[in-house]
C-alpha positions in Angstrom: -33.6 9.1 29.4 -34.1 6.0 27.3 -31.2 3.7 26.5 -30.6 -0.4 25.9 -28.5 -2.4 28.2 -25.5 -4.0 26.1 -24.0 -6.0 28.7 -23.6 -5.8 32.5 -21.9 -7.5 35.3 -22.1 -7.1 38.9 -21.4 -3.6 39.7 -20.5 -2.8 36.1 -22.9 -2.2 32.9 -22.8 -0.8 29.6 -25.4 1.0 28.1 -26.5 2.5 24.7 -28.6 5.7 24.8 -31.3 5.3 22.4 -33.1 8.1 19.8 -30.5 10.8 20.8 -27.6 12.4 18.9 -24.6 12.2 21.2 -23.0 15.9 20.8 -19.7 16.7 22.9 -21.5 18.8 25.2 -24.2 16.2 26.1 -21.5 13.9 26.8 -19.6 16.4 29.2 -23.1 17.2 30.8 -24.2 13.2 31.1 -20.6 12.4 32.7 -21.0 14.8 34.7 -24.3 14.0 36.2 -23.5 10.5 36.6 -20.3 11.2 38.5 -22.3 13.6 40.8 -24.7 10.7 41.8 -24.4 8.9 44.9 -25.3 5.8 43.6 -22.7 5.8 40.7 -19.2 5.2 41.6 -17.7 6.0 37.9 -18.9 7.0 34.8 -17.7 7.2 31.2 -19.4 8.7 28.3 -18.2 7.6 24.6 -19.8 10.5 22.2 -18.7 8.4 18.7 -21.0 5.3 19.9 -23.5 7.1 22.2 -22.5 4.4 24.7 -22.4 4.7 28.5 -20.1 2.9 31.0 -20.6 3.1 34.7 -19.6 1.7 37.7 -21.9 1.7 40.5 -22.4 0.7 44.3 -25.4 -0.7 45.7 -28.1 -2.1 44.0 -28.6 -2.2 40.2 -32.7 -0.8 40.5 -30.7 2.7 41.8 -28.2 3.0 38.9 -31.1 2.0 36.3 -33.4 4.6 38.2 -30.6 7.3 37.8 -30.2 6.7 33.7 -34.0 6.5 33.5 -34.3 10.0 35.0 -31.7 12.2 33.3 -33.1 14.2 30.4 -30.8 15.9 27.9 -30.7 19.4 27.2 -31.4 20.4 31.1 -29.6 23.7 31.7 -29.6 23.7 35.0 -27.2 20.8 34.7 -25.0 22.6 32.6 -23.0 24.3 35.5 -21.6 20.8 36.4 -19.4 21.0 33.6 -16.3 23.4 33.6 -16.3 26.4 31.1 -13.3 24.5 29.1 -14.5 21.5 27.4 -12.4 18.7 27.3 -14.1 16.6 24.8 -14.1 19.7 22.5 -10.3 20.1 23.1 -9.3 16.6 22.8 -11.2 15.8 19.2 -10.3 19.4 18.0 -6.5 18.3 18.3 -6.7 15.1 17.6 -8.3 15.9 14.0 -5.5 18.5 13.6 -2.7 16.0 14.6 -4.3 13.6 12.5 -4.8 15.3 9.2 -1.0 17.0 9.9 0.0 13.4 9.9 -2.0 11.8 6.9 -1.3 14.9 4.8 2.6 14.3 5.3 2.6 10.8 4.6 0.5 11.7 1.4 3.2 14.6 0.5 5.6 11.5 0.6 4.3 9.0 -0.8 1.9 9.9 -3.6 3.3 13.7 -5.1 5.9 13.8 -7.7 9.0 15.6 -6.4 8.0 18.6 -8.7 4.9 19.2 -6.7 6.3 18.4 -3.3 8.9 21.4 -4.3 6.0 23.5 -5.2 4.2 22.9 -1.9 7.5 23.4 0.2 7.8 26.6 -1.3 4.3 27.9 -0.6 4.9 26.7 3.0 7.6 28.2 3.8 6.5 31.5 2.8 5.0 31.9 6.3 8.3 30.9 8.2 10.4 33.2 5.8 8.3 36.2 6.8 7.9 35.8 9.8 11.9 35.8 9.9 12.0 38.6 8.2 9.4 40.8 10.4 12.0 39.8 13.1 14.9 41.3 11.2 12.4 44.3 10.0 12.5 45.1 13.9 16.2 44.8 14.1 15.5 41.5 16.6 17.3 38.2 16.3 14.6 35.6 17.4 14.0 31.9 16.8 12.0 32.5 13.9 15.0 34.1 12.2 16.9 30.7 12.8 14.1 28.8 11.4 13.6 30.9 8.2 17.2 30.7 7.8 17.5 26.9 8.0 14.5 26.6 5.5 15.4 29.0 3.0 19.3 27.6 3.0 17.7 24.6 2.3 15.7 25.1 -0.4 18.2 27.1 -1.7 20.2 23.9 -2.2 17.3 22.5 -4.1 17.2 20.0 -0.5 13.3 20.6 -0.5 12.9 17.2 1.8 14.9 18.6 4.6 12.9 21.9 4.5 9.5 20.2 4.4 10.7 18.1 7.3 11.9 21.0 9.3 8.3 22.7 8.7 6.4 19.3 9.2 8.5 19.4 12.8 7.8 22.8 13.8 4.0 22.4 13.1 4.0 19.4 14.9 5.9 20.5 18.2 3.8 23.9 17.8 0.6 21.4 17.8 1.4 19.4 20.7 2.5 22.2 23.1 -0.7 24.1 22.1 -2.7 21.1 23.2 -0.6 19.8 26.3 -1.0 23.6 27.0 -5.3 23.7 27.2 -5.4 20.2 28.1 -3.4 21.2 31.6 -5.5 23.9 32.3 -9.0 22.2 31.6 -7.7 19.0 34.0 -6.6 21.9 36.5 -10.0 23.8 36.5 -12.2 20.2 36.5 -10.2 19.1 39.9 -10.9 22.6 41.6 -14.7 21.7 40.5 -17.3 22.2 43.7 -18.9 19.1 42.4 -21.9 20.0 44.2 -25.3 20.3 42.4 -27.7 20.4 45.4 -28.1 21.8 48.5 -30.6 22.5 51.4 -32.3 25.6 51.6 -34.5 27.1 53.8 -37.9 28.1 52.9 -41.0 29.0 55.2 -39.6 27.2 57.9 -38.6 23.9 56.6 -35.8 22.7 54.4 -36.0 22.0 51.1 -33.5 20.4 48.8 -32.8 22.1 45.5 -30.7 22.5 42.9 -27.3 24.7 43.3 -28.6 26.5 39.7 -31.8 28.1 41.8 -30.2 29.2 44.8 -30.4 33.1 44.7 -28.7 36.0 46.8 -30.5 36.5 49.8 -31.8 32.7 50.0 -30.4 31.1 53.5 -28.5 27.6 53.0 -27.9 24.8 55.9 -24.6 22.8 55.8 -23.7 20.7 58.0 -20.6 18.8 59.6 -18.5 17.0 56.1 -20.1 19.3 53.7 -18.9 21.7 51.2 -19.5 25.3 51.5 -21.3 25.9 47.6 -21.6 29.5 48.0 -20.3 32.9 49.5 -22.5 34.0 52.1 -22.8 35.5 56.2 -23.8 33.0 58.6 -27.0 33.7 59.8 -27.2 31.2 62.7 -25.1 28.4 64.1 -21.7 27.7 64.7 -19.3 25.5 62.7 -15.4 25.2 62.4 -14.5 25.4 58.6 -11.9 24.1 57.0 -10.5 26.5 54.5 -7.1 25.1 52.9 -8.5 25.2 49.4 -8.2 29.0 49.3 -6.2 30.5 52.2 -3.5 27.6 52.8 -4.5 27.3 56.7 -3.4 24.5 58.3 -6.1 24.6 61.2 -10.0 25.0 60.4 -11.4 28.5 61.6 -13.9 29.0 64.1 -17.5 30.6 62.0 -20.0 31.9 64.3 -22.6 34.5 63.7 -21.7 37.5 61.1 -19.0 35.4 59.9 -17.9 35.2 56.3 -17.9 32.1 54.4 -16.3 31.1 51.2 -17.7 28.7 48.4 -15.2 25.7 48.1 -14.3 25.4 51.9 -15.4 22.3 53.8 -17.5 22.2 57.2 -15.8 20.3 59.5 -17.4 19.9 62.4 -20.9 22.0 63.5 -23.6 23.3 61.9 -24.6 26.8 60.5 -27.3 28.7 58.4 -25.8 31.5 55.9 -27.1 33.8 53.6 -26.1 33.7 50.3 -24.0 36.6 48.6 -24.0 35.7 45.4 -25.4 33.1 42.7 -23.3 29.6 41.1 -20.5 31.0 39.1 -19.8 34.7 40.6 -18.7 33.3 43.7 -14.5 34.0 44.9 -13.9 30.1 44.4 -15.5 30.6 40.8 -13.3 32.9 39.7 -10.5 31.3 41.0 -11.0 28.7 38.3 -12.3 30.9 35.6 -8.7 32.4 36.2 -7.2 29.2 35.9 -8.9 28.6 32.6 -8.0 32.4 31.3 -4.2 31.7 32.3 -3.4 30.4 29.0 -3.6 34.1 27.6 -1.1 35.1 30.4 2.4 35.0 31.1 4.5 34.6 34.3 7.6 36.9 35.1 9.5 33.7 35.3 8.5 32.6 31.5 9.3 36.4 30.2 12.7 35.9 31.4 12.8 32.4 29.9 11.6 33.8 26.2 14.1 36.5 26.5 17.3 34.5 27.8 16.5 32.3 24.5 15.9 35.1 22.3 19.8 36.0 23.7 20.6 32.4 22.3 19.8 33.0 18.7 22.9 35.5 17.7 25.2 32.6 19.4 23.7 30.1 17.4 24.1 32.5 14.5 27.8 32.7 15.2 28.2 28.8 15.7 26.8 28.5 11.9 29.3 30.6 10.5 32.6 29.4 12.5 31.5 25.5 11.4 31.1 26.5 8.0 34.6 28.8 8.0 36.4 25.8 9.6 34.5 22.9 7.8 33.7 24.5 4.5 30.4 22.4 5.0 27.0 23.6 4.1 25.2 20.7 6.0 27.1 20.7 9.1 26.5 24.7 9.2 22.7 24.4 8.5 22.6 21.9 11.5 23.7 24.5 14.0 20.6 26.3 12.6 18.3 23.5 13.3 19.9 21.8 16.8 19.6 25.2 18.8 19.2 25.2 22.5 16.8 28.4 22.6 13.9 26.3 21.0 14.1 23.5 23.8 14.5 26.1 26.4 11.2 28.1 25.4 9.3 24.9 24.8 10.6 23.0 28.8 9.1 26.5 30.3 5.3 25.9 30.0 6.1 22.4 31.1 7.6 23.4 34.2 5.2 26.2 34.8 2.3 23.6 34.8 3.9 20.9 36.8 1.7 20.7 40.0 3.7 22.3 43.0 4.9 20.5 45.8 3.0 20.0 49.5 5.9 22.3 50.6 5.2 25.3 48.1 1.7 24.4 48.8 2.2 24.9 53.0 3.9 28.4 51.9 1.1 30.0 49.9 
């Protein structure tokens, strides 16, 4: 990789990548490659400018050598990046967020009232249709409240309020989805093995090779302090392995000839040679990370119960609306009961609670 040093200080350097268009994927792979290096303490890649900020330990020449040896579009380095691309997620949702806010500001400041009313009616069709679908299926859910608050506001000629309600609903939905995906991506990255090279026994000698080139049946050597990169069976040697990351066992487990090793566990003492059972990406640890990345498609029983409870609150909100109007004869106060309900808060709070990091007590119980 060819780059230009923009400025540097002791243990710190900022360089600009030359003659390469920095895409999101390239930036992710380059950052993962640098952070896996023993010379680099921390690296950050800025894809928009093509700059790389690195903090290194040791000599400056070592950091320069690591940069010069890197080659873009090397498929062997793709495994360093988790399947969820955080840069892509952030850019996608940042653009959607900015577009939503800018369009709202333009809509409020520059469009005449008749045009704003037409746009509001057009946007309201989606929310009203959701409410009608719920009623068609004989369900009183949050979508019914949204449709009623928007529809009643437009019937009263208050298109500004209807537009504000739809803007806030879209904004809340966008932020919730962004937070969920970013949390899952961060969790998957924190569980990544961060192992790119392993020692493999070949023809009586040990060869250091990329993890992506290790195949089923290869003899991999691990020593004290090393993380086991692949699932396998011990061929020779003896070691004490910390399996807390997978099984939650507090004490290291003795592994001897014939014992099974799991990727993601750490050798605390000893040395052994094991036969790889599966290639990278097919291990039990990799499947756990993949399950976490795919878990946004699933809902726990707790979340399902919370959603059911939230939907049960909808009739009470409708009842409060009717009672408020009967007592006050004020439509504005009645509509406020539709807009301020506890069911939405309950639905929005559950993903946050479910993605909160477990306490040490919970981890010990697991």
